[in-house]
N, CA, C and O atoms as a GROMACS GRO file, in nm:
protein
  636
    1MET      N    1   2.124  -6.312  10.704
    1MET     CA    2   2.026  -6.250  10.604
    1MET      C    3   2.138  -6.198  10.497
    1MET      O    4   2.246  -6.154  10.537
    2ARG      N    5   2.109  -6.206  10.377
    2ARG     CA    6   2.194  -6.170  10.267
    2ARG      C    7   2.146  -6.038  10.220
    2ARG      O    8   2.028  -6.016  10.197
    3LEU      N    9   2.252  -5.942  10.203
    3LEU     CA   10   2.218  -5.816  10.159
    3LEU      C   11   2.182  -5.821   9.997
    3LEU      O   12   2.243  -5.892   9.917
    4GLY      N   13   2.082  -5.741   9.967
    4GLY     CA   14   2.062  -5.715   9.820
    4GLY      C   15   2.164  -5.638   9.749
    4GLY      O   16   2.244  -5.569   9.812
    5LEU      N   17   2.165  -5.645   9.616
    5LEU     CA   18   2.249  -5.553   9.546
    5LEU      C   19   2.236  -5.394   9.576
    5LEU      O   20   2.328  -5.313   9.586
    6ALA      N   21   2.105  -5.375   9.587
    6ALA     CA   22   2.086  -5.224   9.606
    6ALA      C   23   2.139  -5.179   9.750
    6ALA      O   24   2.178  -5.065   9.770
    7ALA      N   25   2.136  -5.278   9.848
    7ALA     CA   26   2.196  -5.240   9.970
    7ALA      C   27   2.353  -5.218   9.970
    7ALA      O   28   2.406  -5.123  10.028
    8VAL      N   29   2.420  -5.312   9.901
    8VAL     CA   30   2.539  -5.310   9.872
    8VAL      C   31   2.604  -5.176   9.810
    8VAL      O   32   2.706  -5.119   9.849
    9LEU      N   33   2.524  -5.141   9.708
    9LEU     CA   34   2.557  -5.020   9.628
    9LEU      C   35   2.531  -4.912   9.711
    9LEU      O   36   2.605  -4.815   9.695
   10LEU      N   37   2.436  -4.902   9.803
   10LEU     CA   38   2.411  -4.790   9.894
   10LEU      C   39   2.537  -4.778   9.996
   10LEU      O   40   2.589  -4.670  10.024
   11LEU      N   41   2.573  -4.883  10.039
   11LEU     CA   42   2.668  -4.881  10.139
   11LEU      C   43   2.810  -4.852  10.067
   11LEU      O   44   2.899  -4.803  10.136
   12SER      N   45   2.828  -4.877   9.953
   12SER     CA   46   2.955  -4.839   9.880
   12SER      C   47   2.960  -4.678   9.869
   12SER      O   48   3.069  -4.622   9.872
   13ALA      N   49   2.845  -4.608   9.856
   13ALA     CA   50   2.852  -4.471   9.860
   13ALA      C   51   2.854  -4.401   9.998
   13ALA      O   52   2.870  -4.280  10.009
   14CYS      N   53   2.839  -4.470  10.084
   14CYS     CA   54   2.828  -4.422  10.228
   14CYS      C   55   2.950  -4.482  10.309
   14CYS      O   56   2.998  -4.590  10.279
   15SER      N   57   2.993  -4.409  10.408
   15SER     CA   58   3.080  -4.471  10.481
   15SER      C   59   3.008  -4.586  10.572
   15SER      O   60   2.886  -4.596  10.562
   16ARG      N   61   3.069  -4.659  10.647
   16ARG     CA   62   3.023  -4.774  10.713
   16ARG      C   63   2.925  -4.733  10.808
   16ARG      O   64   2.847  -4.821  10.845
   17ASP      N   65   2.911  -4.611  10.859
   17ASP     CA   66   2.802  -4.576  10.949
   17ASP      C   67   2.688  -4.493  10.890
   17ASP      O   68   2.613  -4.423  10.958
   18GLY      N   69   2.680  -4.507  10.748
   18GLY     CA   70   2.564  -4.430  10.687
   18GLY      C   71   2.590  -4.281  10.658
   18GLY      O   72   2.494  -4.207  10.635
   19ARG      N   73   2.718  -4.232  10.657
   19ARG     CA   74   2.736  -4.097  10.644
   19ARG      C   75   2.778  -4.083  10.494
   19ARG      O   76   2.817  -4.174  10.420
   20VAL      N   77   2.761  -3.944  10.462
   20VAL     CA   78   2.804  -3.902  10.319
   20VAL      C   79   2.951  -3.921  10.310
   20VAL      O   80   3.025  -3.883  10.401
   21ALA      N   81   2.998  -3.984  10.197
   21ALA     CA   82   3.125  -4.019  10.165
   21ALA      C   83   3.154  -3.931  10.033
   21ALA      O   84   3.061  -3.877   9.973
   22ALA      N   85   3.275  -3.921   9.995
   22ALA     CA   86   3.309  -3.868   9.867
   22ALA      C   87   3.261  -3.935   9.763
   22ALA      O   88   3.282  -4.056   9.753
   23GLY      N   89   3.184  -3.859   9.665
   23GLY     CA   90   3.119  -3.903   9.548
   23GLY      C   91   2.986  -3.968   9.550
   23GLY      O   92   2.934  -4.020   9.451
   24ALA      N   93   2.927  -3.961   9.682
   24ALA     CA   94   2.794  -4.009   9.705
   24ALA      C   95   2.702  -3.903   9.644
   24ALA      O   96   2.723  -3.782   9.642
   25VAL      N   97   2.583  -3.974   9.588
   25VAL     CA   98   2.463  -3.890   9.544
   25VAL      C   99   2.381  -3.843   9.668
   25VAL      O  100   2.335  -3.930   9.742
   26VAL      N  101   2.362  -3.724   9.693
   26VAL     CA  102   2.301  -3.684   9.797
   26VAL      C  103   2.172  -3.606   9.761
   26VAL      O  104   2.180  -3.521   9.672
   27THR      N  105   2.058  -3.628   9.823
   27THR     CA  106   1.939  -3.558   9.811
   27THR      C  107   1.923  -3.466   9.935
   27THR      O  108   1.938  -3.508  10.050
   28LEU      N  109   1.892  -3.340   9.906
   28LEU     CA  110   1.905  -3.234  10.009
   28LEU      C  111   1.780  -3.135  10.004
   28LEU      O  112   1.746  -3.086   9.896
   29ASP      N  113   1.720  -3.111  10.110
   29ASP     CA  114   1.641  -2.990  10.128
   29ASP      C  115   1.722  -2.877  10.149
   29ASP      O  116   1.818  -2.888  10.225
   30TYR      N  117   1.696  -2.763  10.088
   30TYR     CA  118   1.800  -2.640  10.116
   30TYR      C  119   1.733  -2.509  10.116
   30TYR      O  120   1.616  -2.499  10.079
   31GLU      N  121   1.798  -2.413  10.155
   31GLU     CA  122   1.763  -2.277  10.144
   31GLU      C  123   1.884  -2.196  10.133
   31GLU      O  124   1.979  -2.212  10.210
   32LEU      N  125   1.883  -2.104  10.034
   32LEU     CA  126   1.988  -2.020  10.008
   32LEU      C  127   1.926  -1.879  10.028
   32LEU      O  128   1.824  -1.840   9.972
   33SER      N  129   2.008  -1.805  10.121
   33SER     CA  130   1.962  -1.653  10.141
   33SER      C  131   2.084  -1.569  10.139
   33SER      O  132   2.199  -1.615  10.141
   34SER      N  133   2.053  -1.440  10.136
   34SER     CA  134   2.161  -1.334  10.139
   34SER      C  135   2.102  -1.216  10.209
   34SER      O  136   1.999  -1.167  10.163
   35GLY      N  137   2.155  -1.168  10.309
   35GLY     CA  138   2.112  -1.052  10.387
   35GLY      C  139   1.971  -1.086  10.446
   35GLY      O  140   1.892  -0.991  10.455
   36GLY      N  141   1.934  -1.195  10.483
   36GLY     CA  142   1.811  -1.235  10.521
   36GLY      C  143   1.711  -1.266  10.436
   36GLY      O  144   1.610  -1.324  10.477
   37ALA      N  145   1.727  -1.229  10.304
   37ALA     CA  146   1.608  -1.253  10.203
   37ALA      C  147   1.644  -1.391  10.133
   37ALA      O  148   1.755  -1.416  10.087
   38VAL      N  149   1.541  -1.472  10.132
   38VAL     CA  150   1.547  -1.608  10.061
   38VAL      C  151   1.568  -1.588   9.919
   38VAL      O  152   1.484  -1.520   9.860
   39ILE      N  153   1.683  -1.643   9.842
   39ILE     CA  154   1.696  -1.638   9.701
   39ILE      C  155   1.630  -1.773   9.640
   39ILE      O  156   1.554  -1.775   9.542
   40GLU      N  157   1.667  -1.868   9.704
   40GLU     CA  158   1.610  -1.998   9.630
   40GLU      C  159   1.588  -2.108   9.744
   40GLU      O  160   1.674  -2.112   9.833
   41SER      N  161   1.490  -2.191   9.748
   41SER     CA  162   1.467  -2.298   9.831
   41SER      C  163   1.406  -2.414   9.761
   41SER      O  164   1.355  -2.403   9.650
   42SER      N  165   1.411  -2.528   9.829
   42SER     CA  166   1.349  -2.643   9.782
   42SER      C  167   1.204  -2.654   9.851
   42SER      O  168   1.131  -2.747   9.820
   43ALA      N  169   1.168  -2.570   9.935
   43ALA     CA  170   1.039  -2.577  10.015
   43ALA      C  171   0.931  -2.572   9.914
   43ALA      O  172   0.930  -2.482   9.830
   44GLY      N  173   0.835  -2.669   9.917
   44GLY     CA  174   0.727  -2.685   9.819
   44GLY      C  175   0.769  -2.734   9.685
   44GLY      O  176   0.695  -2.726   9.587
   45ARG      N  177   0.894  -2.789   9.680
   45ARG     CA  178   0.952  -2.848   9.543
   45ARG      C  179   1.010  -2.972   9.570
   45ARG      O  180   1.008  -3.022   9.682
   46GLU      N  181   1.066  -3.027   9.464
   46GLU     CA  182   1.153  -3.146   9.490
   46GLU      C  183   1.266  -3.108   9.551
   46GLU      O  184   1.310  -2.994   9.532
   47PRO      N  185   1.329  -3.200   9.635
   47PRO     CA  186   1.468  -3.177   9.698
   47PRO      C  187   1.569  -3.164   9.578
   47PRO      O  188   1.539  -3.200   9.465
   48LEU      N  189   1.690  -3.109   9.610
   48LEU     CA  190   1.802  -3.090   9.520
   48LEU      C  191   1.885  -3.223   9.524
   48LEU      O  192   1.909  -3.276   9.633
   49ILE      N  193   1.931  -3.281   9.401
   49ILE     CA  194   2.007  -3.407   9.407
   49ILE      C  195   2.144  -3.356   9.347
   49ILE      O  196   2.154  -3.303   9.236
   50VAL      N  197   2.242  -3.375   9.428
   50VAL     CA  198   2.388  -3.345   9.390
   50VAL      C  199   2.482  -3.469   9.415
   50VAL      O  200   2.453  -3.561   9.492
   51THR      N  201   2.597  -3.460   9.344
   51THR     CA  202   2.682  -3.566   9.371
   51THR      C  203   2.813  -3.488   9.442
   51THR      O  204   2.872  -3.391   9.395
   52GLN      N  205   2.840  -3.548   9.554
   52GLN     CA  206   2.923  -3.483   9.642
   52GLN      C  207   3.069  -3.479   9.574
   52GLN      O  208   3.126  -3.582   9.537
   53GLY      N  209   3.124  -3.348   9.561
   53GLY     CA  210   3.257  -3.339   9.502
   53GLY      C  211   3.263  -3.303   9.347
   53GLY      O  212   3.368  -3.286   9.286
   54ASP      N  213   3.136  -3.293   9.293
   54ASP     CA  214   3.131  -3.272   9.154
   54ASP      C  215   3.132  -3.128   9.114
   54ASP      O  216   3.118  -3.098   8.996
   55GLY      N  217   3.149  -3.034   9.211
   55GLY     CA  218   3.153  -2.894   9.191
   55GLY      C  219   3.023  -2.819   9.168
   55GLY      O  220   3.030  -2.699   9.142
   56ASN      N  221   2.909  -2.880   9.177
   56ASN     CA  222   2.794  -2.808   9.149
   56ASN      C  223   2.744  -2.720   9.268
   56ASN      O  224   2.651  -2.640   9.257
   57LEU      N  225   2.810  -2.742   9.376
   57LEU     CA  226   2.781  -2.650   9.498
   57LEU      C  227   2.918  -2.573   9.514
   57LEU      O  228   3.027  -2.610   9.469
   58PRO      N  229   2.893  -2.455   9.591
   58PRO     CA  230   3.020  -2.394   9.631
   58PRO      C  231   3.097  -2.474   9.720
   58PRO      O  232   3.038  -2.543   9.803
   59GLY      N  233   3.241  -2.474   9.710
   59GLY     CA  234   3.317  -2.568   9.776
   59GLY      C  235   3.295  -2.591   9.923
   59GLY      O  236   3.285  -2.707   9.964
   60PRO      N  237   3.286  -2.485  10.008
   60PRO     CA  238   3.251  -2.514  10.140
   60PRO      C  239   3.117  -2.587  10.163
   60PRO      O  240   3.109  -2.666  10.258
   61VAL      N  241   3.017  -2.567  10.087
   61VAL     CA  242   2.894  -2.649  10.114
   61VAL      C  243   2.927  -2.795  10.076
   61VAL      O  244   2.894  -2.886  10.152
   62ASP      N  245   2.991  -2.818   9.960
   62ASP     CA  246   3.017  -2.950   9.912
   62ASP      C  247   3.090  -3.027  10.010
   62ASP      O  248   3.056  -3.142  10.038
   63GLU      N  249   3.201  -2.961  10.070
   63GLU     CA  250   3.273  -3.025  10.163
   63GLU      C  251   3.204  -3.060  10.297
   63GLU      O  252   3.231  -3.157  10.368
   64ALA      N  253   3.106  -2.959  10.321
   64ALA     CA  254   3.036  -2.979  10.446
   64ALA      C  255   2.947  -3.102  10.444
   64ALA      O  256   2.900  -3.150  10.548
   65LEU      N  257   2.925  -3.149  10.325
   65LEU     CA  258   2.828  -3.287  10.311
   65LEU      C  259   2.897  -3.396  10.369
   65LEU      O  260   2.832  -3.478  10.433
   66VAL      N  261   3.024  -3.410  10.356
   66VAL     CA  262   3.097  -3.530  10.388
   66VAL      C  263   3.084  -3.546  10.542
   66VAL      O  264   3.109  -3.453  10.619
   67GLY      N  265   3.041  -3.670  10.580
   67GLY     CA  266   3.026  -3.717  10.723
   67GLY      C  267   2.875  -3.679  10.772
   67GLY      O  268   2.841  -3.710  10.887
   68LEU      N  269   2.787  -3.615  10.686
   68LEU     CA  270   2.648  -3.599  10.724
   68LEU      C  271   2.569  -3.739  10.710
   68LEU      O  272   2.601  -3.830  10.633
   69ARG      N  273   2.460  -3.740  10.796
   69ARG     CA  274   2.378  -3.864  10.766
   69ARG      C  275   2.240  -3.806  10.733
   69ARG      O  276   2.211  -3.688  10.751
   70PRO      N  277   2.160  -3.897  10.685
   70PRO     CA  278   2.012  -3.849  10.656
   70PRO      C  279   1.953  -3.797  10.789
   70PRO      O  280   1.964  -3.853  10.898
   71GLY      N  281   1.883  -3.666  10.761
   71GLY     CA  282   1.829  -3.598  10.874
   71GLY      C  283   1.917  -3.505  10.934
   71GLY      O  284   1.870  -3.417  11.005
   72ASP      N  285   2.039  -3.512  10.914
   72ASP     CA  286   2.129  -3.409  10.953
   72ASP      C  287   2.113  -3.266  10.897
   72ASP      O  288   2.085  -3.261  10.778
   73GLU      N  289   2.124  -3.156  10.958
   73GLU     CA  290   2.102  -3.029  10.912
   73GLU      C  291   2.222  -2.944  10.950
   73GLU      O  292   2.280  -2.959  11.057
   74LYS      N  293   2.257  -2.853  10.857
   74LYS     CA  294   2.370  -2.782  10.873
   74LYS      C  295   2.338  -2.630  10.820
   74LYS      O  296   2.262  -2.614  10.724
   75ILE      N  297   2.398  -2.525  10.886
   75ILE     CA  298   2.390  -2.389  10.836
   75ILE      C  299   2.540  -2.344  10.800
   75ILE      O  300   2.631  -2.366  10.879
   76LEU      N  301   2.561  -2.284  10.684
   76LEU     CA  302   2.703  -2.242  10.641
   76LEU      C  303   2.669  -2.098  10.593
   76LEU      O  304   2.575  -2.070  10.519
   77ASP      N  305   2.760  -2.012  10.647
   77ASP     CA  306   2.773  -1.882  10.618
   77ASP      C  307   2.892  -1.878  10.516
   77ASP      O  308   2.998  -1.934  10.541
   78LEU      N  309   2.870  -1.812  10.405
   78LEU     CA  310   2.988  -1.802  10.303
   78LEU      C  311   3.011  -1.658  10.269
   78LEU      O  312   2.918  -1.583  10.239
   79THR      N  313   3.154  -1.616  10.274
   79THR     CA  314   3.183  -1.502  10.229
   79THR      C  315   3.175  -1.486  10.082
   79THR      O  316   3.182  -1.590  10.016
   80PRO      N  317   3.162  -1.380  10.022
   80PRO     CA  318   3.176  -1.358   9.874
   80PRO      C  319   3.263  -1.438   9.812
   80PRO      O  320   3.226  -1.509   9.718
   81ASP      N  321   3.393  -1.438   9.855
   81ASP     CA  322   3.499  -1.521   9.790
   81ASP      C  323   3.464  -1.672   9.790
   81ASP      O  324   3.486  -1.743   9.693
   82GLN      N  325   3.411  -1.714   9.900
   82GLN     CA  326   3.365  -1.865   9.893
   82GLN      C  327   3.242  -1.908   9.820
   82GLN      O  328   3.219  -2.025   9.791
   83GLY      N  329   3.152  -1.788   9.788
   83GLY     CA  330   3.050  -1.820   9.715
   83GLY      C  331   3.074  -1.809   9.558
   83GLY      O  332   3.130  -1.898   9.494
   84PHE      N  333   3.025  -1.688   9.503
   84PHE     CA  334   3.039  -1.666   9.367
   84PHE      C  335   3.139  -1.557   9.330
   84PHE      O  336   3.135  -1.496   9.222
   85GLY      N  337   3.234  -1.535   9.433
   85GLY     CA  338   3.332  -1.444   9.403
   85GLY      C  339   3.293  -1.295   9.420
   85GLY      O  340   3.175  -1.259   9.429
   86PRO      N  341   3.400  -1.210   9.423
   86PRO     CA  342   3.374  -1.058   9.419
   86PRO      C  343   3.295  -1.019   9.304
   86PRO      O  344   3.286  -1.097   9.208
   87SER      N  345   3.233  -0.897   9.304
   87SER     CA  346   3.196  -0.841   9.192
   87SER      C  347   3.294  -0.774   9.111
   87SER      O  348   3.355  -0.685   9.170
   88ASP      N  349   3.322  -0.793   9.000
   88ASP     CA  350   3.422  -0.750   8.913
   88ASP      C  351   3.375  -0.616   8.834
   88ASP      O  352   3.297  -0.626   8.740
   89PRO      N  353   3.426  -0.491   8.875
   89PRO     CA  354   3.390  -0.382   8.789
   89PRO      C  355   3.410  -0.378   8.635
   89PRO      O  356   3.345  -0.307   8.558
   90ALA      N  357   3.515  -0.466   8.599
   90ALA     CA  358   3.543  -0.492   8.458
   90ALA      C  359   3.432  -0.553   8.376
   90ALA      O  360   3.421  -0.540   8.254
   91LYS      N  361   3.348  -0.621   8.457
   91LYS     CA  362   3.240  -0.694   8.387
   91LYS      C  363   3.109  -0.612   8.386
   91LYS      O  364   3.003  -0.670   8.359
   92ILE      N  365   3.111  -0.483   8.413
   92ILE     CA  366   3.009  -0.390   8.392
   92ILE      C  367   3.037  -0.292   8.271
   92ILE      O  368   3.118  -0.200   8.279
   93ARG      N  369   2.970  -0.318   8.170
   93ARG     CA  370   3.004  -0.250   8.034
   93ARG      C  371   2.876  -0.170   7.986
   93ARG      O  372   2.763  -0.197   8.026
   94ALA      N  373   2.902  -0.073   7.900
   94ALA     CA  374   2.801   0.004   7.827
   94ALA      C  375   2.807  -0.063   7.686
   94ALA      O  376   2.909  -0.081   7.619
   95ILE      N  377   2.681  -0.095   7.654
   95ILE     CA  378   2.651  -0.160   7.520
   95ILE      C  379   2.565  -0.054   7.438
   95ILE      O  380   2.459  -0.009   7.482
   96PRO      N  381   2.617  -0.021   7.322
   96PRO     CA  382   2.520   0.067   7.249
   96PRO      C  383   2.384   0.013   7.214
   96PRO      O  384   2.377  -0.097   7.159
   97LEU      N  385   2.280   0.079   7.240
   97LEU     CA  386   2.139   0.050   7.219
   97LEU      C  387   2.121  -0.003   7.074
   97LEU      O  388   2.036  -0.090   7.053
   98SER      N  389   2.193   0.042   6.978
   98SER     CA  390   2.181   0.000   6.852
   98SER      C  391   2.205  -0.154   6.826
   98SER      O  392   2.161  -0.212   6.726
   99LYS      N  393   2.279  -0.216   6.927
   99LYS     CA  394   2.302  -0.367   6.919
   99LYS      C  395   2.188  -0.444   6.954
   99LYS      O  396   2.180  -0.562   6.919
  100PHE      N  397   2.098  -0.388   7.021
  100PHE     CA  398   1.975  -0.446   7.060
  100PHE      C  399   1.863  -0.453   6.956
  100PHE      O  400   1.769  -0.532   6.967
  101GLY      N  401   1.877  -0.373   6.860
  101GLY     CA  402   1.768  -0.378   6.751
  101GLY      C  403   1.627  -0.331   6.818
  101GLY      O  404   1.613  -0.238   6.897
  102ALA      N  405   1.530  -0.414   6.767
  102ALA     CA  406   1.378  -0.356   6.827
  102ALA      C  407   1.382  -0.388   6.969
  102ALA      O  408   1.306  -0.320   7.037
  103MET      N  409   1.458  -0.483   7.036
  103MET     CA  410   1.448  -0.505   7.174
  103MET      C  411   1.493  -0.383   7.265
  103MET      O  412   1.464  -0.378   7.384
  104ALA      N  413   1.561  -0.294   7.205
  104ALA     CA  414   1.624  -0.186   7.278
  104ALA      C  415   1.507  -0.116   7.356
  104ALA      O  416   1.528  -0.079   7.472
  105LYS      N  417   1.381  -0.096   7.295
  105LYS     CA  418   1.280  -0.029   7.356
  105LYS      C  419   1.224  -0.095   7.485
  105LYS      O  420   1.168  -0.031   7.574
  106GLU      N  421   1.244  -0.232   7.484
  106GLU     CA  422   1.193  -0.310   7.602
  106GLU      C  423   1.281  -0.312   7.717
  106GLU      O  424   1.236  -0.342   7.828
  107LEU      N  425   1.426  -0.277   7.696
  107LEU     CA  426   1.520  -0.288   7.811
  107LEU      C  427   1.478  -0.191   7.916
  107LEU      O  428   1.422  -0.086   7.887
  108LYS      N  429   1.506  -0.228   8.038
  108LYS     CA  430   1.477  -0.154   8.163
  108LYS      C  431   1.567  -0.200   8.270
  108LYS      O  432   1.601  -0.319   8.265
  109PRO      N  433   1.609  -0.132   8.360
  109PRO     CA  434   1.685  -0.178   8.474
  109PRO      C  435   1.627  -0.302   8.548
  109PRO      O  436   1.510  -0.299   8.586
  110GLY      N  437   1.706  -0.412   8.570
  110GLY     CA  438   1.656  -0.531   8.617
  110GLY      C  439   1.638  -0.636   8.514
  110GLY      O  440   1.640  -0.754   8.550
  111SER      N  441   1.620  -0.604   8.388
  111SER     CA  442   1.591  -0.690   8.262
  111SER      C  443   1.715  -0.787   8.260
  111SER      O  444   1.828  -0.743   8.284
  112VAL      N  445   1.694  -0.908   8.233
  112VAL     CA  446   1.792  -0.997   8.204
  112VAL      C  447   1.825  -1.007   8.039
  112VAL      O  448   1.730  -1.009   7.962
  113VAL      N  449   1.938  -1.012   7.997
  113VAL     CA  450   1.967  -1.005   7.850
  113VAL      C  451   2.045  -1.124   7.828
  113VAL      O  452   2.150  -1.142   7.891
  114ALA      N  453   2.002  -1.203   7.745
  114ALA     CA  454   2.085  -1.319   7.703
  114ALA      C  455   2.171  -1.302   7.560
  114ALA      O  456   2.121  -1.243   7.464
  115GLY      N  457   2.281  -1.351   7.555
  115GLY     CA  458   2.359  -1.325   7.433
  115GLY      C  459   2.486  -1.418   7.438
  115GLY      O  460   2.493  -1.506   7.524
  116SER      N  461   2.578  -1.401   7.354
  116SER     CA  462   2.692  -1.468   7.342
  116SER      C  463   2.810  -1.370   7.326
  116SER      O  464   2.799  -1.260   7.270
  117GLU      N  465   2.929  -1.421   7.381
  117GLU     CA  466   3.040  -1.354   7.366
  117GLU      C  467   3.159  -1.451   7.344
  117GLU      O  468   3.182  -1.545   7.420
  118GLY      N  469   3.224  -1.425   7.245
  118GLY     CA  470   3.345  -1.525   7.204
  118GLY      C  471   3.288  -1.656   7.169
  118GLY      O  472   3.365  -1.752   7.179
  119GLY      N  473   3.174  -1.677   7.133
  119GLY     CA  474   3.111  -1.797   7.113
  119GLY      C  475   3.052  -1.884   7.229
  119GLY      O  476   3.006  -1.998   7.217
  120LYS      N  477   3.063  -1.802   7.354
  120LYS     CA  478   2.994  -1.861   7.469
  120LYS      C  479   2.882  -1.795   7.515
  120LYS      O  480   2.877  -1.672   7.519
  121ALA      N  481   2.783  -1.876   7.553
  121ALA     CA  482   2.651  -1.805   7.597
  121ALA      C  483   2.670  -1.733   7.726
  121ALA      O  484   2.734  -1.783   7.819
  122ASN      N  485   2.614  -1.613   7.734
  122ASN     CA  486   2.625  -1.549   7.869
  122ASN      C  487   2.487  -1.458   7.894
  122ASN      O  488   2.409  -1.426   7.805
  123GLU      N  489   2.476  -1.422   8.034
  123GLU     CA  490   2.366  -1.349   8.068
  123GLU      C  491   2.428  -1.225   8.126
  123GLU      O  492   2.542  -1.218   8.173
  124SER      N  493   2.339  -1.130   8.116
  124SER     CA  494   2.375  -0.991   8.187
  124SER      C  495   2.243  -0.935   8.238
  124SER      O  496   2.134  -0.962   8.186
  125ARG      N  497   2.260  -0.852   8.344
  125ARG     CA  498   2.144  -0.778   8.396
  125ARG      C  499   2.170  -0.620   8.356
  125ARG      O  500   2.281  -0.567   8.362
  126VAL      N  501   2.044  -0.552   8.314
  126VAL     CA  502   2.063  -0.416   8.276
  126VAL      C  503   2.065  -0.343   8.413
  126VAL      O  504   1.977  -0.362   8.497
  127ILE      N  505   2.158  -0.268   8.430
  127ILE     CA  506   2.180  -0.179   8.545
  127ILE      C  507   2.107  -0.039   8.528
  127ILE      O  508   2.044   0.006   8.624
  128LYS      N  509   2.115   0.026   8.415
  128LYS     CA  510   2.054   0.140   8.383
  128LYS      C  511   2.057   0.152   8.231
  128LYS      O  512   2.128   0.081   8.159
  129ILE      N  513   1.972   0.250   8.184
  129ILE     CA  514   1.968   0.300   8.033
  129ILE      C  515   2.013   0.432   8.016
  129ILE      O  516   1.957   0.520   8.082
  130GLU      N  517   2.096   0.459   7.946
  130GLU     CA  518   2.153   0.595   7.921
  130GLU      C  519   2.103   0.633   7.778
  130GLU      O  520   2.033   0.552   7.717
  131LYS      N  521   2.135   0.746   7.728
  131LYS     CA  522   2.076   0.810   7.612
  131LYS      C  523   2.095   0.698   7.489
  131LYS      O  524   1.999   0.662   7.421
  132ASP      N  525   2.212   0.653   7.471
  132ASP     CA  526   2.256   0.583   7.358
  132ASP      C  527   2.302   0.439   7.404
  132ASP      O  528   2.332   0.360   7.314
  133ALA      N  529   2.310   0.400   7.532
  133ALA     CA  530   2.365   0.274   7.576
  133ALA      C  531   2.299   0.211   7.695
  133ALA      O  532   2.253   0.280   7.786
  134ALA      N  533   2.293   0.081   7.695
  134ALA     CA  534   2.250   0.003   7.815
  134ALA      C  535   2.376  -0.035   7.906
  134ALA      O  536   2.473  -0.096   7.861
  135ILE      N  537   2.367  -0.001   8.018
  135ILE     CA  538   2.474  -0.051   8.115
  135ILE      C  539   2.435  -0.178   8.164
  135ILE      O  540   2.332  -0.200   8.227
  136LEU      N  541   2.527  -0.267   8.132
  136LEU     CA  542   2.509  -0.422   8.175
  136LEU      C  543   2.594  -0.471   8.262
  136LEU      O  544   2.712  -0.438   8.246
  137ASP      N  545   2.566  -0.546   8.356
  137ASP     CA  546   2.639  -0.622   8.454
  137ASP      C  547   2.657  -0.767   8.412
  137ASP      O  548   2.558  -0.840   8.411
  138PHE      N  549   2.781  -0.815   8.375
  138PHE     CA  550   2.802  -0.949   8.335
  138PHE      C  551   2.837  -1.035   8.452
  138PHE      O  552   2.862  -1.154   8.430
  139ASN      N  553   2.842  -0.988   8.571
  139ASN     CA  554   2.894  -1.060   8.700
  139ASN      C  555   2.771  -1.161   8.731
  139ASN      O  556   2.655  -1.131   8.705
  140HIS      N  557   2.809  -1.278   8.786
  140HIS     CA  558   2.706  -1.357   8.843
  140HIS      C  559   2.614  -1.277   8.935
  140HIS      O  560   2.656  -1.189   9.011
  141PRO      N  561   2.478  -1.314   8.924
  141PRO     CA  562   2.393  -1.240   9.013
  141PRO      C  563   2.424  -1.240   9.151
  141PRO      O  564   2.389  -1.142   9.217
  142LEU      N  565   2.493  -1.348   9.212
  142LEU     CA  566   2.531  -1.353   9.351
  142LEU      C  567   2.670  -1.312   9.385
  142LEU      O  568   2.715  -1.323   9.500
  143ALA      N  569   2.745  -1.262   9.278
  143ALA     CA  570   2.883  -1.220   9.301
  143ALA      C  571   2.892  -1.101   9.399
  143ALA      O  572   2.812  -1.007   9.387
  144GLY      N  573   2.978  -1.101   9.489
  144GLY     CA  574   2.990  -0.994   9.581
  144GLY      C  575   2.904  -1.008   9.716
  144GLY      O  576   2.913  -0.932   9.813
  145LYS      N  577   2.820  -1.118   9.706
  145LYS     CA  578   2.723  -1.122   9.824
  145LYS      C  579   2.763  -1.233   9.914
  145LYS      O  580   2.809  -1.338   9.869
  146ALA      N  581   2.745  -1.211  10.048
  146ALA     CA  582   2.761  -1.313  10.151
  146ALA      C  583   2.639  -1.395  10.152
  146ALA      O  584   2.526  -1.348  10.141
  147LEU      N  585   2.668  -1.519  10.164
  147LEU     CA  586   2.546  -1.626  10.136
  147LEU      C  587   2.534  -1.717  10.252
  147LEU      O  588   2.634  -1.764  10.307
  148ARG      N  589   2.410  -1.744  10.290
  148ARG     CA  590   2.379  -1.855  10.388
  148ARG      C  591   2.308  -1.970  10.325
  148ARG      O  592   2.201  -1.958  10.266
  149TYR      N  593   2.368  -2.077  10.340
  149TYR     CA  594   2.297  -2.207  10.298
  149TYR      C  595   2.254  -2.292  10.413
  149TYR      O  596   2.333  -2.329  10.500
  150LYS      N  597   2.132  -2.321  10.412
  150LYS     CA  598   2.071  -2.418  10.517
  150LYS      C  599   2.055  -2.553  10.437
  150LYS      O  600   1.985  -2.558  10.336
  151ILE      N  601   2.121  -2.658  10.487
  151ILE     CA  602   2.098  -2.775  10.421
  151ILE      C  603   2.043  -2.891  10.518
  151ILE      O  604   2.073  -2.896  10.638
  152LYS      N  605   1.970  -2.971  10.464
  152LYS     CA  606   1.920  -3.088  10.528
  152LYS      C  607   1.946  -3.204  10.438
  152LYS      O  608   1.904  -3.202  10.322
  153VAL      N  609   2.012  -3.304  10.484
  153VAL     CA  610   2.031  -3.436  10.407
  153VAL      C  611   1.907  -3.524  10.413
  153VAL      O  612   1.865  -3.556  10.524
  154VAL      N  613   1.844  -3.566  10.303
  154VAL     CA  614   1.725  -3.636  10.282
  154VAL      C  615   1.773  -3.780  10.278
  154VAL      O  616   1.737  -3.860  10.363
  155SER      N  617   1.853  -3.811  10.177
  155SER     CA  618   1.889  -3.951  10.144
  155SER      C  619   2.030  -3.942  10.092
  155SER      O  620   2.078  -3.831  10.068
  156ILE      N  621   2.099  -4.054  10.072
  156ILE     CA  622   2.229  -4.078  10.024
  156ILE      C  623   2.228  -4.211   9.942
  156ILE      O  624   2.172  -4.312   9.983
  157ARG      N  625   2.293  -4.203   9.828
  157ARG     CA  626   2.282  -4.327   9.735
  157ARG      C  627   2.429  -4.324   9.651
  157ARG      O  628   2.497  -4.222   9.645
  158SER      N  629   2.462  -4.430   9.598
  158SER     CA  630   2.587  -4.449   9.511
  158SER      C  631   2.543  -4.386   9.388
  158SER      O  632   2.424  -4.369   9.364
  159ARG      N  633   2.644  -4.349   9.303
  159ARG     CA  634   2.633  -4.294   9.167
  159ARG      C  635   2.578  -4.395   9.072
  159ARG      O  636   2.563  -4.366   8.953
   0.00000   0.00000   0.00000
């Protein structure tokens, strides 16, 4: 029996035994949690589609995909350094309320503020409001947190 083109392409992204190889497009069910609280999950949604090795997942998670087969599950515990890095105190800054214009009245702890710095888009979270300034945290929301990834390979295909 002859293999169709689709089967040949699928095999090229997988090792000979159907496992994830470098550069394969992998469809995953996943759950991301920290301290027992679920942060994000594919439950009730479409699975996540990633290309192994493209850097869209933290390194240890991306590396753990290699060798897995459809149906395989893995739990990975990441330190803050392996995830989104430590929280950097230099990224917590006081911004004068006058810079926010009419929006200043709506700011409260937990609010997300979008803006730009040096021509690059960025987001921050309001930590607190003082008399004349908003204290903003420009760290990634998951910086400084230990993370747990639960992943399950749904399918593998070539790019």
